[in-house]
C-alpha positions in Angstrom: -32.8 -34.8 -6.6 -34.4 -31.5 -6.6 -36.1 -29.5 -9.5 -33.1 -27.4 -9.6 -30.4 -29.9 -9.8 -32.3 -31.7 -12.5 -32.3 -28.3 -14.7 -28.5 -27.4 -13.8 -27.7 -30.9 -15.0 -30.0 -30.7 -18.1 -28.4 -27.4 -19.0 -24.9 -28.6 -18.3 -25.4 -31.4 -20.6 -26.5 -29.1 -23.3 -23.8 -26.5 -22.9 -21.0 -28.8 -21.7 -21.8 -32.3 -23.1 -18.4 -33.6 -22.8 -16.9 -33.6 -19.2 -13.5 -34.5 -20.3 -13.3 -31.4 -22.4 -14.8 -29.1 -19.8 -12.0 -30.6 -17.4 -9.4 -29.7 -20.2 -10.3 -26.1 -20.5 -10.8 -25.6 -16.8 -7.5 -27.5 -16.0 -5.7 -25.1 -18.6 -7.3 -22.1 -17.1 -6.0 -22.8 -13.8 -2.7 -23.7 -14.9 -2.5 -20.4 -16.6 -3.6 -18.6 -13.6 -1.0 -20.3 -11.3 2.0 -20.2 -14.0 1.3 -16.9 -15.6 4.7 -15.4 -14.8 6.3 -18.5 -16.6 7.0 -18.8 -20.5 3.8 -20.2 -21.5 2.7 -21.0 -25.2 0.3 -23.4 -26.7 2.7 -26.3 -27.2 3.5 -26.2 -23.3 -0.4 -26.0 -22.3 -1.3 -28.8 -24.7 1.4 -31.0 -23.3 0.5 -30.5 -19.9 -3.2 -31.3 -20.5 -2.4 -34.1 -23.2 -4.3 -32.7 -26.0 -3.7 -31.4 -29.4 -2.9 -27.6 -29.3 -5.3 -27.0 -32.1 -8.0 -28.9 -30.1 -7.2 -27.1 -27.0 -7.4 -23.7 -28.8 -10.6 -24.4 -30.3 -12.1 -25.5 -26.8 -10.7 -22.8 -24.7 -12.3 -20.4 -27.3 -15.5 -22.2 -27.2 -15.8 -22.1 -23.4 -14.1 -18.7 -22.4 -14.6 -16.6 -25.4 -10.8 -15.9 -26.0 -7.6 -17.9 -26.8 -5.3 -19.1 -24.1 -2.8 -16.6 -25.2 -5.3 -13.7 -25.0 -6.3 -15.0 -21.5 -2.6 -15.5 -20.4 -2.1 -11.5 -21.4 -5.1 -10.4 -19.7 -4.0 -12.1 -16.5 -0.4 -10.9 -16.8 -1.9 -7.1 -17.3 -4.0 -7.9 -14.4 -1.1 -8.7 -12.1 1.1 -6.0 -13.3 -1.6 -3.3 -12.5 -1.2 -4.7 -8.8 2.7 -4.5 -9.0 2.9 -1.0 -10.3 0.3 0.1 -7.8 2.6 -1.3 -5.0 5.5 0.7 -6.5 7.6 -1.8 -8.4 9.5 -0.4 -11.2 8.2 -0.9 -14.6 11.2 -3.3 -15.6 10.8 -5.4 -12.4 6.8 -5.8 -13.1 7.4 -6.7 -16.8 9.8 -9.6 -15.7 7.9 -10.6 -12.7 4.6 -11.2 -14.8 6.4 -13.2 -17.5 7.2 -10.8 -20.3 10.3 -10.9 -22.0 11.1 -7.1 -22.9 9.9 -3.9 -21.1 9.0 -2.2 -24.6 6.8 -5.1 -25.7 5.3 -5.0 -22.1 4.8 -1.3 -22.4 3.3 -1.6 -25.7 0.8 -4.2 -24.8 0.0 -2.4 -21.4 -0.8 0.7 -23.3 -3.0 -1.1 -26.0 -5.1 -2.8 -23.0 -5.4 0.1 -20.5 -4.9 3.4 -22.5 -2.0 4.3 -20.5 1.7 3.4 -20.5 2.9 1.5 -17.4 4.6 4.7 -16.1 1.5 6.8 -16.3 -0.5 4.1 -14.7 1.7 3.9 -11.7 1.7 7.6 -11.5 -2.0 8.1 -11.5 -2.6 4.9 -9.1 0.5 5.1 -6.8 -0.7 8.1 -5.4 -4.0 7.1 -4.5 -2.7 3.8 -2.8 -0.3 5.9 -0.5 -2.9 8.7 0.0 -5.2 5.9 1.2 -2.8 4.5 3.6 -2.5 7.9 5.4 
């Protein structure tokens, strides 16, 4: 084993001392990334990873600096930006990324980006189509 491998293992042991915990949060994050468009909540995520929802919440926050719900919202907003740039309607985008109502989607989108979905689409859709010409 090289010096660098030893150092990586040493640091990993300090920061992520429990391999089971790190696998739980990595698995949860992966599940969110692959299923962000579905109805997800802490109960569902903890059931999938066979752990207490409060324990999962603490671990996720410890490893990623945000709760699973915050991560899920960020993932949905990120994907909704892509859909809006491609020209999908606000309503279609809303339901495609897992939000239940266009009004809650629009409010959350504006709080995260500073623009409503329609404003974002207008300012970015033109750029995407202009680049294709």
